[in-house]
C-alpha positions in Angstrom: 33.7 -7.4 -4.0 34.7 -6.3 -7.5 33.1 -9.2 -9.2 30.0 -11.2 -8.6 28.1 -14.1 -10.3 25.5 -11.6 -11.4 28.1 -9.4 -13.1 29.6 -12.4 -14.9 26.2 -13.5 -16.1 25.5 -10.0 -17.4 27.3 -10.8 -20.7 25.1 -10.7 -23.8 23.2 -14.0 -24.4 25.3 -16.6 -26.1 28.6 -14.8 -25.2 30.9 -15.6 -22.4 32.3 -12.8 -20.4 36.1 -12.4 -20.8 38.4 -13.3 -18.0 39.0 -10.5 -15.5 41.8 -8.0 -16.3 44.6 -7.4 -13.9 42.8 -4.7 -11.9 39.6 -6.7 -11.5 41.6 -9.9 -10.6 43.6 -8.0 -8.0 40.4 -6.6 -6.5 38.8 -10.1 -6.3 41.9 -11.8 -5.0 42.7 -9.1 -2.4 39.2 -9.5 -1.1 39.2 -13.3 -1.0 42.8 -13.7 0.2 43.5 -10.8 2.6 47.0 -10.4 3.9 48.6 -12.3 1.0 51.4 -10.9 -1.2 49.9 -12.0 -4.6 52.8 -10.9 -6.8 52.2 -10.8 -10.6 48.7 -11.5 -11.9 48.8 -13.5 -15.1 46.1 -12.6 -17.6 45.3 -14.5 -20.8 45.4 -13.2 -24.3 41.9 -14.3 -25.1 38.9 -16.1 -23.6 39.8 -19.3 -25.6 43.3 -20.3 -26.3 45.4 -22.9 -28.2 48.4 -23.9 -26.1 48.0 -20.6 -24.2 47.9 -18.4 -27.3 44.9 -16.6 -28.8 43.1 -18.5 -31.5 44.2 -17.2 -34.9 44.3 -18.4 -38.5 47.7 -20.0 -38.0 46.3 -22.2 -35.2 43.2 -23.6 -37.0 45.2 -26.7 -38.2 46.2 -27.4 -34.6 42.6 -26.8 -33.5 41.2 -29.2 -36.1 43.9 -31.9 -36.1 45.6 -31.5 -32.7 45.5 -33.9 -29.7 42.3 -32.5 -28.3 43.8 -31.1 -25.2 45.3 -27.9 -26.5 42.1 -25.8 -27.1 40.6 -24.6 -23.8 39.1 -21.7 -22.0 41.8 -19.5 -20.6 42.3 -18.5 -17.0 43.5 -15.5 -15.0 45.7 -16.5 -12.1 48.1 -15.3 -9.4 50.4 -17.0 -6.9 50.9 -16.0 -3.3 54.5 -15.2 -2.6 56.1 -16.1 0.7 54.8 -17.8 3.8 51.1 -17.8 4.2 49.9 -15.3 6.9 47.6 -17.9 8.5 47.2 -21.7 8.4 45.9 -23.2 5.1 42.6 -24.4 6.6 41.9 -20.8 7.7 42.8 -19.5 4.2 40.3 -21.8 2.6 37.6 -21.0 5.2 37.9 -17.3 4.7 38.0 -17.6 0.9 34.9 -19.8 0.9 33.1 -17.4 3.3 33.9 -14.4 1.2 33.1 -16.0 -2.1 29.7 -17.4 -0.9 29.0 -14.1 0.8 29.3 -12.4 -2.7 27.0 -15.0 -4.3 29.5 -17.4 -5.7 28.9 -21.2 -5.4 31.9 -23.0 -3.8 32.0 -26.8 -3.9 34.3 -29.2 -2.0 37.4 -27.0 -1.7 40.3 -28.0 0.4 43.9 -27.0 0.2 45.9 -29.0 -2.3 48.1 -31.5 -0.6 46.9 -30.6 2.9 45.6 -33.2 5.3 43.5 -31.9 8.2 45.8 -30.5 10.9 49.1 -30.7 9.0 50.9 -29.5 5.9 52.8 -31.8 3.6 
């Protein structure tokens, strides 16, 4: 797999590793979700963002006096396009297996909005 917990922890002490770039995210997602058409991969402008934008001098006022929910760690994401190639429970099981096999910890994951045996 392109990324592992050990690689993410290899950042210098006191520094967080940046979110994966498009190539790394594509490698991770292709490994974890085989057979899915992932479409466009969305990468953030910085590790920490204010309303989705990189922190800069113009956003300090918002950071200090905002509502508290606007400053956050960013995320890299993608969406699967089209019908899933297999049932949702199988997608989750394969993703869990591949992530734990690569050393990631996976806790209590189940498809959003899916009840056992049926899709909503």
